[in-house]
C-alpha positions as CSV (number, residue, x, y, z in Angstrom):
1,M,-186.2,-69.4,-57.2
2,T,-189.4,-67.4,-57.7
3,N,-190.0,-64.0,-56.2
4,K,-192.7,-65.4,-54.0
5,I,-190.4,-68.2,-52.6
6,R,-187.7,-65.6,-52.1
7,L,-190.0,-63.3,-50.2
8,F,-191.3,-66.2,-48.1
9,I,-187.7,-67.2,-47.0
10,L,-186.8,-63.5,-46.2
11,C,-189.9,-63.3,-44.1
12,L,-188.9,-66.4,-42.2
13,L,-185.4,-65.2,-41.7
14,G,-186.7,-61.8,-40.5
15,V,-189.0,-63.2,-37.8
16,P,-186.1,-63.9,-35.3
17,A,-184.5,-60.6,-36.0
18,L,-187.9,-58.8,-35.5
19,L,-188.5,-60.7,-32.3
20,A,-185.0,-59.8,-31.0
21,L,-185.6,-56.1,-31.9
22,T,-188.9,-56.1,-30.2
23,S,-187.5,-57.8,-27.0
24,C,-184.7,-55.2,-26.9
25,S,-186.9,-52.2,-27.4
26,P,-190.3,-52.9,-25.8
27,K,-193.1,-50.4,-26.6
28,A,-193.8,-48.1,-23.7
29,D,-196.9,-48.9,-21.7
30,S,-199.2,-46.0,-22.3
31,S,-200.8,-46.5,-18.9
32,E,-197.4,-45.7,-17.1
33,I,-194.9,-42.9,-16.8
34,V,-191.5,-44.6,-16.6
35,I,-188.6,-42.9,-15.0
36,G,-185.0,-44.1,-14.6
37,E,-182.8,-44.2,-11.5
38,Y,-179.1,-45.1,-11.3
39,G,-176.8,-45.3,-8.3
40,S,-174.3,-47.3,-6.3
41,L,-176.4,-50.1,-4.9
42,T,-173.3,-52.3,-4.5
43,G,-169.6,-51.4,-4.0
44,K,-167.8,-49.5,-1.3
45,D,-170.1,-46.5,-1.3
46,A,-173.3,-48.6,-1.6
47,T,-175.2,-46.8,1.2
48,F,-175.4,-43.7,-1.0
49,G,-177.3,-45.5,-3.7
50,I,-179.5,-47.5,-1.3
51,S,-180.5,-44.5,0.8
52,T,-181.3,-42.6,-2.4
53,Q,-183.3,-45.5,-3.8
54,N,-185.3,-45.7,-0.5
55,G,-186.2,-42.0,-0.6
56,I,-187.3,-42.2,-4.3
57,A,-189.4,-45.3,-3.5
58,M,-191.2,-43.5,-0.8
59,A,-192.0,-40.6,-3.1
60,V,-193.2,-42.9,-5.9
61,D,-195.4,-44.9,-3.6
62,A,-197.0,-41.7,-2.3
63,V,-197.7,-40.3,-5.7
64,N,-199.2,-43.5,-6.9
65,K,-201.3,-43.9,-3.8
66,A,-202.6,-40.4,-4.6
67,G,-203.7,-41.4,-8.1
68,G,-200.4,-41.1,-10.1
69,L,-199.6,-38.4,-12.6
70,L,-201.6,-37.3,-15.6
71,G,-203.9,-40.2,-15.0
72,K,-201.1,-42.7,-15.1
73,K,-199.1,-44.7,-12.6
74,V,-195.4,-44.0,-12.1
75,R,-192.9,-46.8,-12.5
76,V,-189.2,-46.6,-11.7
77,I,-186.5,-48.7,-13.4
78,V,-183.5,-48.9,-11.1
79,E,-180.0,-49.6,-12.3
80,D,-176.9,-50.3,-10.2
81,D,-173.8,-48.6,-11.5
82,Q,-171.6,-50.2,-8.7
83,G,-170.1,-46.8,-8.0
84,Q,-168.1,-46.9,-11.2
85,S,-168.3,-44.1,-13.8
86,E,-168.0,-46.5,-16.8
87,Q,-170.9,-48.5,-15.5
88,A,-172.9,-45.3,-14.9
89,L,-172.5,-44.4,-18.6
90,T,-173.6,-47.9,-19.6
91,V,-176.8,-48.0,-17.4
92,V,-177.9,-44.5,-18.3
93,T,-177.5,-45.3,-22.0
94,K,-179.6,-48.4,-21.4
95,L,-182.3,-46.5,-19.5
96,I,-182.6,-43.9,-22.2
97,T,-182.2,-46.0,-25.4
98,K,-183.8,-49.3,-24.4
99,D,-186.2,-48.5,-21.5
100,K,-187.3,-45.1,-23.0
101,V,-187.5,-43.4,-19.7
102,V,-188.9,-39.8,-19.7
103,A,-186.4,-38.6,-17.0
104,V,-183.5,-39.9,-15.0
105,L,-182.8,-39.5,-11.3
106,G,-179.2,-39.8,-10.1
107,E,-176.3,-40.0,-9.4
108,V,-174.9,-39.2,-5.9
109,A,-171.2,-39.2,-6.8
110,S,-170.3,-36.3,-9.0
111,T,-167.7,-38.2,-11.0
112,N,-170.4,-40.7,-12.1
113,T,-172.9,-38.0,-12.9
114,L,-170.4,-36.2,-15.0
115,T,-169.8,-39.3,-17.0
116,A,-173.4,-40.1,-17.6
117,A,-175.0,-36.7,-17.9
118,P,-173.8,-36.0,-21.5
119,V,-176.0,-39.0,-22.7
120,A,-179.1,-37.5,-21.2
121,Q,-178.2,-34.0,-22.6
122,K,-177.7,-35.3,-26.1
123,S,-180.8,-37.4,-25.9
124,G,-183.0,-34.6,-24.7
125,V,-184.0,-36.5,-21.5
126,P,-184.1,-34.5,-18.2
127,M,-181.7,-35.7,-15.5
128,I,-182.0,-34.5,-11.9
129,S,-179.1,-35.3,-9.6
130,P,-180.3,-35.6,-6.0
131,S,-176.9,-34.9,-4.5
132,S,-173.9,-34.4,-6.9
133,T,-172.4,-31.2,-5.6
134,N,-169.5,-30.6,-8.0
135,V,-170.1,-27.3,-9.9
136,A,-169.4,-28.8,-13.3
137,V,-172.4,-31.2,-13.2
138,T,-175.1,-28.8,-14.4
139,Q,-172.7,-27.2,-16.8
140,T,-173.2,-30.3,-18.9
141,G,-176.3,-28.7,-20.4
142,D,-179.8,-27.4,-19.9
143,Y,-181.3,-30.9,-19.4
144,I,-179.2,-31.4,-16.3
145,S,-180.3,-30.0,-12.9
146,R,-180.0,-30.9,-9.2
147,V,-181.8,-30.4,-5.9
148,C,-178.7,-30.1,-3.7
149,F,-176.4,-27.1,-3.0
150,I,-173.0,-27.1,-4.8
151,D,-169.5,-27.4,-3.5
152,P,-168.5,-23.7,-3.7
153,F,-171.3,-23.0,-1.2
154,Q,-170.5,-26.1,0.9
155,G,-166.8,-25.1,1.0
156,Y,-167.9,-21.6,2.1
157,V,-170.2,-23.1,4.9
158,M,-167.4,-25.2,6.4
159,A,-164.8,-22.4,6.1
160,K,-167.2,-20.0,7.9
161,F,-167.9,-22.6,10.6
162,A,-164.2,-23.3,11.0
163,T,-163.2,-19.7,11.4
164,G,-166.4,-18.3,13.0
165,T,-167.6,-21.0,15.3
166,L,-164.5,-23.2,16.0
167,K,-162.1,-20.2,15.8
168,M,-159.6,-22.1,13.7
169,K,-156.6,-20.3,12.1
170,N,-154.5,-23.2,10.7
171,V,-156.1,-26.1,8.9
172,A,-154.7,-29.1,7.0
173,I,-156.3,-30.7,3.9
174,L,-156.6,-34.4,3.1
175,R,-158.4,-34.9,-0.2
176,D,-159.2,-37.8,-2.6
177,L,-157.5,-37.1,-5.9
178,K,-159.7,-39.7,-7.7
179,S,-162.9,-37.9,-6.8
180,A,-164.2,-34.8,-8.6
181,Y,-166.3,-34.2,-5.5
182,S,-163.4,-34.3,-3.1
183,V,-161.1,-32.2,-5.2
184,G,-163.8,-29.5,-5.9
185,L,-164.9,-29.3,-2.3
186,A,-161.3,-29.0,-1.1
187,D,-160.6,-26.2,-3.5
188,A,-163.7,-24.3,-2.4
189,F,-162.9,-24.7,1.3
190,I,-159.3,-23.4,0.7
191,E,-160.4,-20.4,-1.3
192,N,-163.0,-19.4,1.3
193,F,-160.9,-20.2,4.4
194,K,-158.0,-18.0,3.1
195,K,-160.5,-15.2,2.3
196,M,-161.6,-15.4,6.0
197,G,-158.0,-15.0,7.2
198,G,-157.2,-18.7,7.6
199,N,-154.0,-20.5,6.7
200,I,-153.6,-23.9,5.0
201,V,-150.6,-25.6,6.6
202,T,-150.5,-28.6,4.2
203,D,-152.5,-30.1,1.4
204,Q,-152.2,-33.9,1.4
205,S,-154.0,-36.4,-0.9
206,Y,-154.9,-40.1,-1.3
207,S,-156.8,-42.2,-3.8
208,G,-160.2,-43.6,-3.1
209,G,-160.0,-47.2,-1.9
210,D,-156.7,-46.7,-0.1
211,P,-156.6,-48.4,3.3
212,D,-153.6,-46.7,4.9
213,F,-153.3,-43.0,5.5
214,S,-150.5,-43.0,8.1
215,A,-147.9,-41.2,5.9
216,Q,-150.3,-38.3,5.1
217,L,-151.5,-38.1,8.7
218,T,-148.0,-38.1,10.2
219,S,-147.1,-35.2,7.9
220,I,-150.3,-33.4,8.9
221,K,-149.6,-33.9,12.6
222,S,-146.1,-32.4,12.2
223,K,-147.7,-29.1,11.0
224,N,-149.8,-28.7,14.3
225,P,-153.1,-27.7,12.6
226,D,-156.2,-26.6,14.5
227,G,-158.2,-29.0,12.4
228,V,-158.2,-31.2,9.3
229,F,-160.6,-30.8,6.4
230,V,-161.3,-34.2,4.9
231,P,-163.8,-33.8,2.0
232,G,-164.1,-37.5,1.1
233,Y,-166.6,-40.3,1.3
234,Y,-167.5,-42.2,4.5
235,S,-165.7,-45.4,3.5
236,E,-162.3,-43.6,3.7
237,V,-163.2,-41.0,6.3
238,G,-164.0,-43.6,9.0
239,L,-160.6,-45.2,8.5
240,I,-158.9,-41.8,8.5
241,A,-160.5,-40.9,11.8
242,R,-159.4,-44.2,13.4
243,Q,-155.8,-43.8,12.1
244,S,-155.7,-40.1,13.2
245,K,-156.5,-41.0,16.8
246,K,-154.0,-43.9,16.8
247,L,-151.3,-41.5,15.7
248,G,-152.2,-39.0,18.4
249,L,-153.7,-36.4,16.0
250,T,-156.7,-35.4,18.1
251,V,-157.8,-32.1,16.5
252,P,-161.3,-32.0,15.0
253,L,-161.9,-33.5,11.6
254,M,-164.3,-31.6,9.2
255,G,-165.9,-32.6,6.0
256,G,-168.9,-32.4,3.7
257,D,-172.0,-34.4,2.8
258,G,-170.0,-37.3,1.6
259,W,-169.6,-38.3,5.2
260,D,-173.4,-38.9,5.6
261,S,-173.9,-42.6,5.9
262,P,-175.1,-45.0,8.6
263,S,-171.8,-46.9,7.9
264,L,-169.6,-43.9,8.9
265,Q,-170.0,-44.6,12.6
266,E,-169.5,-48.4,12.1
267,I,-166.2,-47.7,10.5
268,G,-164.9,-44.8,12.5
269,G,-166.4,-45.5,15.9
270,D,-165.5,-43.2,18.8
271,A,-162.6,-41.7,16.9
272,L,-165.2,-39.6,15.1
273,N,-166.4,-37.8,18.3
274,G,-166.0,-34.1,18.0
275,S,-165.9,-34.1,14.2
276,F,-168.2,-31.9,12.0
277,F,-169.6,-32.0,8.5
278,S,-171.9,-30.0,6.3
279,N,-175.2,-31.6,5.2
280,H,-178.5,-31.1,3.5
281,Y,-180.8,-31.6,6.5
282,A,-180.8,-32.6,10.1
283,A,-182.9,-35.6,11.2
284,D,-183.4,-34.0,14.7
285,D,-184.8,-30.8,13.2
286,P,-188.3,-30.3,14.7
287,N,-189.8,-29.0,11.4
288,P,-193.0,-31.0,10.9
289,V,-192.2,-31.7,7.3
290,I,-188.9,-33.3,8.3
291,Q,-190.3,-35.2,11.3
292,K,-193.1,-36.7,9.1
293,F,-190.6,-37.9,6.6
294,V,-188.3,-39.3,9.3
295,S,-191.2,-41.1,11.0
296,E,-192.4,-42.7,7.8
297,Y,-188.9,-43.7,6.7
298,K,-188.1,-45.3,10.1
299,A,-191.4,-47.2,10.0
300,R,-190.6,-48.6,6.5
301,F,-186.8,-49.1,6.7
302,N,-186.2,-49.4,10.4
303,Q,-183.4,-46.7,10.5
304,T,-183.1,-42.9,10.6
305,P,-182.9,-41.4,7.0
306,D,-179.6,-39.8,6.1
307,G,-179.3,-36.8,3.8
308,L,-179.1,-38.9,0.7
309,A,-182.5,-40.5,1.4
310,A,-184.0,-37.0,1.9
311,L,-182.5,-35.8,-1.3
312,G,-183.7,-38.8,-3.2
313,Y,-187.2,-38.1,-1.9
314,D,-187.0,-34.4,-2.8
315,S,-185.6,-35.1,-6.3
316,A,-188.5,-37.4,-7.2
317,N,-191.0,-35.0,-5.9
318,V,-189.5,-32.1,-7.8
319,L,-189.8,-34.2,-11.0
320,F,-193.4,-35.1,-10.2
321,D,-194.3,-31.5,-9.6
322,A,-192.7,-30.5,-12.9
323,I,-194.6,-33.2,-14.8
324,R,-197.9,-31.8,-13.3
325,R,-197.0,-28.2,-14.2
326,A,-195.8,-29.2,-17.7
327,N,-198.9,-31.4,-18.1
328,S,-196.5,-33.5,-20.3
329,T,-193.6,-35.8,-20.2
330,E,-192.1,-34.5,-23.5
331,G,-188.4,-33.7,-23.0
332,P,-188.4,-29.9,-23.8
333,K,-191.6,-29.2,-21.8
334,L,-190.4,-31.2,-18.8
335,R,-187.0,-29.7,-18.9
336,D,-188.5,-26.2,-18.8
337,A,-190.8,-27.1,-15.9
338,I,-188.0,-28.6,-13.8
339,N,-185.8,-25.5,-14.4
340,Q,-188.7,-23.2,-13.4
341,T,-189.1,-24.9,-10.0
342,K,-189.6,-22.3,-7.3
343,D,-190.0,-22.7,-3.5
344,H,-190.8,-26.4,-3.7
345,P,-191.4,-27.5,-0.1
346,G,-188.8,-30.2,0.2
347,V,-187.5,-32.2,3.3
348,T,-184.1,-30.6,2.7
349,G,-185.6,-27.1,2.6
350,K,-187.5,-24.9,0.0
351,I,-186.0,-25.7,-3.3
352,T,-185.6,-23.1,-6.1
353,I,-183.8,-24.1,-9.2
354,N,-181.7,-21.0,-10.3
355,K,-180.5,-20.0,-13.8
356,D,-177.6,-22.4,-13.6
357,R,-180.0,-25.2,-12.7
358,N,-178.6,-25.5,-9.1
359,A,-180.7,-25.4,-6.0
360,D,-180.6,-22.3,-3.8
361,K,-181.0,-23.5,-0.2
362,P,-179.2,-23.4,3.1
363,A,-176.9,-26.0,4.6
364,V,-176.6,-27.4,8.1
365,V,-173.6,-28.3,10.1
366,L,-173.8,-31.6,12.1
367,E,-171.6,-32.7,15.0
368,I,-170.8,-36.3,15.6
369,K,-171.2,-37.1,19.3
370,G,-171.8,-40.5,21.0
371,G,-172.5,-42.2,17.7
372,K,-175.1,-39.6,16.6
373,F,-175.2,-36.8,14.1
374,L,-176.5,-33.8,16.0
375,Y,-177.6,-30.5,14.6
376,R,-175.1,-27.7,15.3
377,E,-176.1,-24.7,13.1
378,T,-177.6,-23.5,9.8
379,I,-175.7,-21.4,7.3
380,A,-177.6,-19.7,4.6
381,P,-176.4,-18.8,1.1
């Protein structure tokens, strides 16, 4: 076989491989800025991902309508991690290595962010979490930041509300041991509640996805608490509220931003009346910035935006503002611009990214009454 024939055969064999490689790793469109988004669009906590996606979509449409960024249109590639940490790792790896995104927005659940964030850090691709509040998230590295407050502050907020506003002295805990968010928030609440003179009468637990909480709630009822702190996600919290009332446990339930979902009321119904949770914003706040967002969201999606939608919107706009200031989408320059964010006028408040890449901002406490989430008070850092 001559060298020419051998070369010809190798070229023929190489064509399919080359085409496969090209199809797997398309060249970036120079007329676009491509960002990635991942979240739970399906699964038991799907409203988290859907609300976040809606908020991000609003921000993207607005920036493109205004002419885009750096003379280019913004395009978002959205991936569903199904609320599973293993899938979060898979989709973020795909967004970074195959889709070549310049930044990633997500996730809501801290457990999923903690799994995927190391990929972004190692790859030098900035990741902004809209709403993962576990303190460890941004400790992954300097390419990881967030636009929400963190659990040590959220735990302080609810401890202060419980002792100062509700005058509680004895509180029970019911936490999800499978959730980094739930465990971290429970620990923060306990630490602050004790510092404020409160007493924890019992610390019960469950695993996310459990349908029956009667044993834990019966034990809690026997301790006669003034309230129960349940730092879980809406899918379990609604069931816990119903089962609590059925067992005659009528003291207020309290929780964190993981309660915030349109589905909470559908699951818990009237059993949630008189419950309280900390959140990132209140839809009934008269602030013009908030009311403009609420009005536009309702017109587009036919429902009131929850805190996850507002944080999705804010996370995208913080990223867009950083791209403008950096005048670049290069990883190191974009990372620095994100981390230098100061007094960004978000729907969830003025956002300043501090030295630990967390957002300094106040929290609100909402009361559930008559199927609505009503503003109760604001607690500042």
